[in-house]
C-alpha positions as CSV (number, residue, x, y, z in Angstrom):
1,M,39.8,-19.5,99.1
2,A,40.3,-22.3,96.3
3,E,37.8,-21.4,94.8
4,L,37.7,-17.8,95.2
5,G,41.4,-18.3,93.6
6,D,39.4,-20.3,90.6
7,M,36.7,-18.4,90.5
8,L,39.2,-14.9,89.8
9,F,41.6,-17.2,87.3
10,L,38.0,-17.9,85.5
11,I,37.3,-14.4,85.4
12,V,40.8,-12.9,84.6
13,T,41.0,-16.1,82.0
14,F,37.8,-15.7,80.4
15,A,38.5,-11.4,79.9
16,V,41.8,-12.5,78.2
17,L,40.0,-14.8,75.9
18,M,37.8,-12.7,75.2
19,F,40.0,-9.9,74.7
20,A,42.0,-12.3,72.0
21,V,39.0,-13.3,70.7
22,G,38.0,-9.4,70.0
23,K,41.0,-8.5,68.6
24,V,41.8,-11.9,66.6
25,A,38.3,-13.3,65.4
26,F,35.7,-9.8,66.0
27,K,37.0,-7.5,64.0
28,P,37.3,-10.3,60.9
29,V,34.0,-11.8,61.7
30,S,32.3,-7.8,62.6
31,K,33.7,-7.5,58.6
32,M,32.4,-10.6,56.5
33,M,29.2,-9.0,58.8
34,T,29.2,-6.1,57.7
35,D,30.5,-7.1,53.8
36,R,27.6,-9.9,53.6
37,Q,25.0,-6.4,54.5
38,D,26.9,-4.7,52.3
39,K,26.5,-7.7,50.1
40,I,23.1,-8.3,50.2
41,T,22.0,-4.1,50.1
42,N,23.7,-4.0,47.0
43,D,22.1,-7.0,45.2
44,L,18.5,-5.6,46.8
45,D,20.1,-2.2,45.0
46,Y,20.7,-3.8,41.6
47,A,17.6,-6.3,41.6
48,D,15.0,-3.3,42.3
49,N,17.4,-1.5,39.7
50,A,16.4,-4.4,37.2
51,R,12.9,-4.7,38.2
52,K,12.4,-0.9,37.3
53,E,14.8,-1.0,33.9
54,A,12.9,-4.2,32.9
55,A,9.3,-2.1,33.3
56,D,11.0,0.8,32.0
57,L,11.4,-1.9,28.4
58,A,8.3,-3.5,28.9
59,A,6.1,0.2,29.1
60,Q,8.8,0.9,25.5
61,R,7.9,-2.7,23.9
62,Q,4.3,-1.4,24.4
63,D,4.9,2.0,22.9
64,E,6.6,0.2,20.1
65,L,4.0,-1.9,19.8
66,K,1.3,0.9,19.8
67,N,3.2,3.3,16.4
68,S,4.5,-0.6,14.7
69,Q,0.6,-0.9,15.1
70,A,-0.4,2.4,13.9
71,D,2.7,2.4,10.9
72,A,0.4,-1.2,9.8
73,L,-2.7,0.8,9.4
74,K,-0.9,3.6,8.0
75,I,0.7,1.2,5.8
76,V,-2.4,-0.5,5.1
77,N,-4.9,2.7,4.6
78,S,-2.1,3.6,1.9
79,A,-2.6,0.7,-0.3
80,K,-6.4,0.7,0.2
81,E,-5.5,4.7,-1.6
82,N,-2.8,3.8,-4.1
83,G,-5.3,0.2,-5.3
84,E,-8.2,2.6,-5.4
85,K,-5.9,5.6,-7.1
86,Q,-5.0,2.7,-9.4
87,R,-8.6,0.9,-9.8
88,Q,-9.7,4.4,-10.7
89,A,-6.8,5.5,-13.6
90,L,-7.5,1.5,-15.2
91,L,-11.4,2.4,-15.0
92,T,-10.7,5.7,-16.5
93,Q,-7.7,4.3,-19.1
94,A,-10.4,1.7,-20.1
95,Q,-13.2,4.7,-20.9
96,T,-10.8,6.2,-22.9
97,E,-10.3,2.9,-24.8
98,V,-13.6,2.5,-25.1
99,S,-14.6,6.2,-26.1
100,T,-11.4,5.5,-29.1
101,L,-12.8,2.6,-30.1
102,K,-16.0,3.7,-30.6
103,Q,-15.1,7.2,-32.3
104,N,-12.9,4.5,-34.7
105,A,-15.6,2.4,-34.8
106,Q,-18.2,4.9,-36.5
107,T,-15.5,6.9,-38.2
108,D,-14.5,3.9,-40.2
109,I,-18.7,2.2,-40.4
110,D,-19.2,6.8,-41.3
111,Q,-16.1,6.0,-44.0
112,A,-17.7,2.9,-45.3
113,K,-21.1,4.4,-45.3
114,Q,-19.5,6.7,-47.5
115,D,-17.5,4.2,-50.0
116,A,-20.3,2.6,-50.9
117,L,-22.3,5.7,-51.1
118,A,-19.6,6.3,-53.6
119,D,-19.9,2.8,-55.1
120,A,-23.3,2.9,-55.3
121,K,-23.2,6.6,-57.1
122,N,-21.4,5.1,-60.1
123,D,-23.2,1.7,-60.7
124,V,-26.2,3.8,-61.0
125,A,-24.8,6.0,-63.1
126,E,-23.2,3.5,-65.2
127,L,-26.5,2.3,-65.1
128,S,-28.7,5.2,-65.9
129,L,-26.8,5.7,-68.6
130,A,-27.4,2.0,-70.1
131,I,-30.9,2.6,-69.8
132,A,-31.4,6.4,-71.0
133,T,-28.9,5.2,-74.3
134,K,-31.3,2.6,-74.4
135,I,-34.9,4.4,-74.1
136,I,-33.3,6.9,-76.4
137,G,-31.6,5.0,-79.0
138,K,-29.4,7.4,-79.0
139,E,-25.5,8.2,-77.3
140,L,-25.7,10.8,-75.1
141,S,-22.8,13.9,-75.0
142,A,-21.0,13.9,-72.1
143,S,-23.0,16.9,-70.2
144,D,-26.7,15.3,-71.3
145,Q,-25.3,12.1,-69.2
146,Q,-23.8,14.5,-66.3
147,Q,-26.8,15.6,-66.3
148,L,-29.4,12.7,-66.2
149,I,-26.6,11.5,-63.6
150,D,-27.5,14.6,-61.2
151,D,-30.5,14.4,-61.5
152,Y,-30.7,10.8,-60.6
153,I,-28.6,11.0,-57.7
154,K,-30.4,13.7,-56.5
155,G,-33.6,11.5,-56.6
156,L,-31.7,8.6,-54.2
157,G,-30.5,11.1,-52.2
158,D,-34.2,12.6,-51.1
159,T,-35.3,9.2,-51.4
160,N,-32.7,7.7,-48.9
161,G,-33.5,10.9,-46.4
162,T,-36.8,10.5,-46.2
163,N,-36.4,6.8,-45.2
């Protein structure tokens, strides 16, 4: 029976010890395990949310990259168009300036031609007067001189027109 008493004592002591451990240690350990499980769950949720945010940011950056590439293409095309417009404007301006220079040169040539003809007419008039005076041997009146000059100039005009 002593064994039964020892066994009974061990069972009662074990039950009291289990009750004491349950009251003193089980609740804190259980709370610690629950807290740890909650922390792991929260960490997993946080990691999942962070992964989703990273994926969203990556998609947003990809869209922005596509938009920036499209904007860059628009800028390049705009620059090409502006360059072409400027080239065309410069070409038109150069053509206008060339045309103006040609017109001015033609005007200068025509004026120089008129001046040369006028000088030639004066020289011819003086020369013809001198020749007429020698041929006729007398001085001509003003109207006679004018008539000779006009006839000679008319003959020059006909000669220049046929050449």
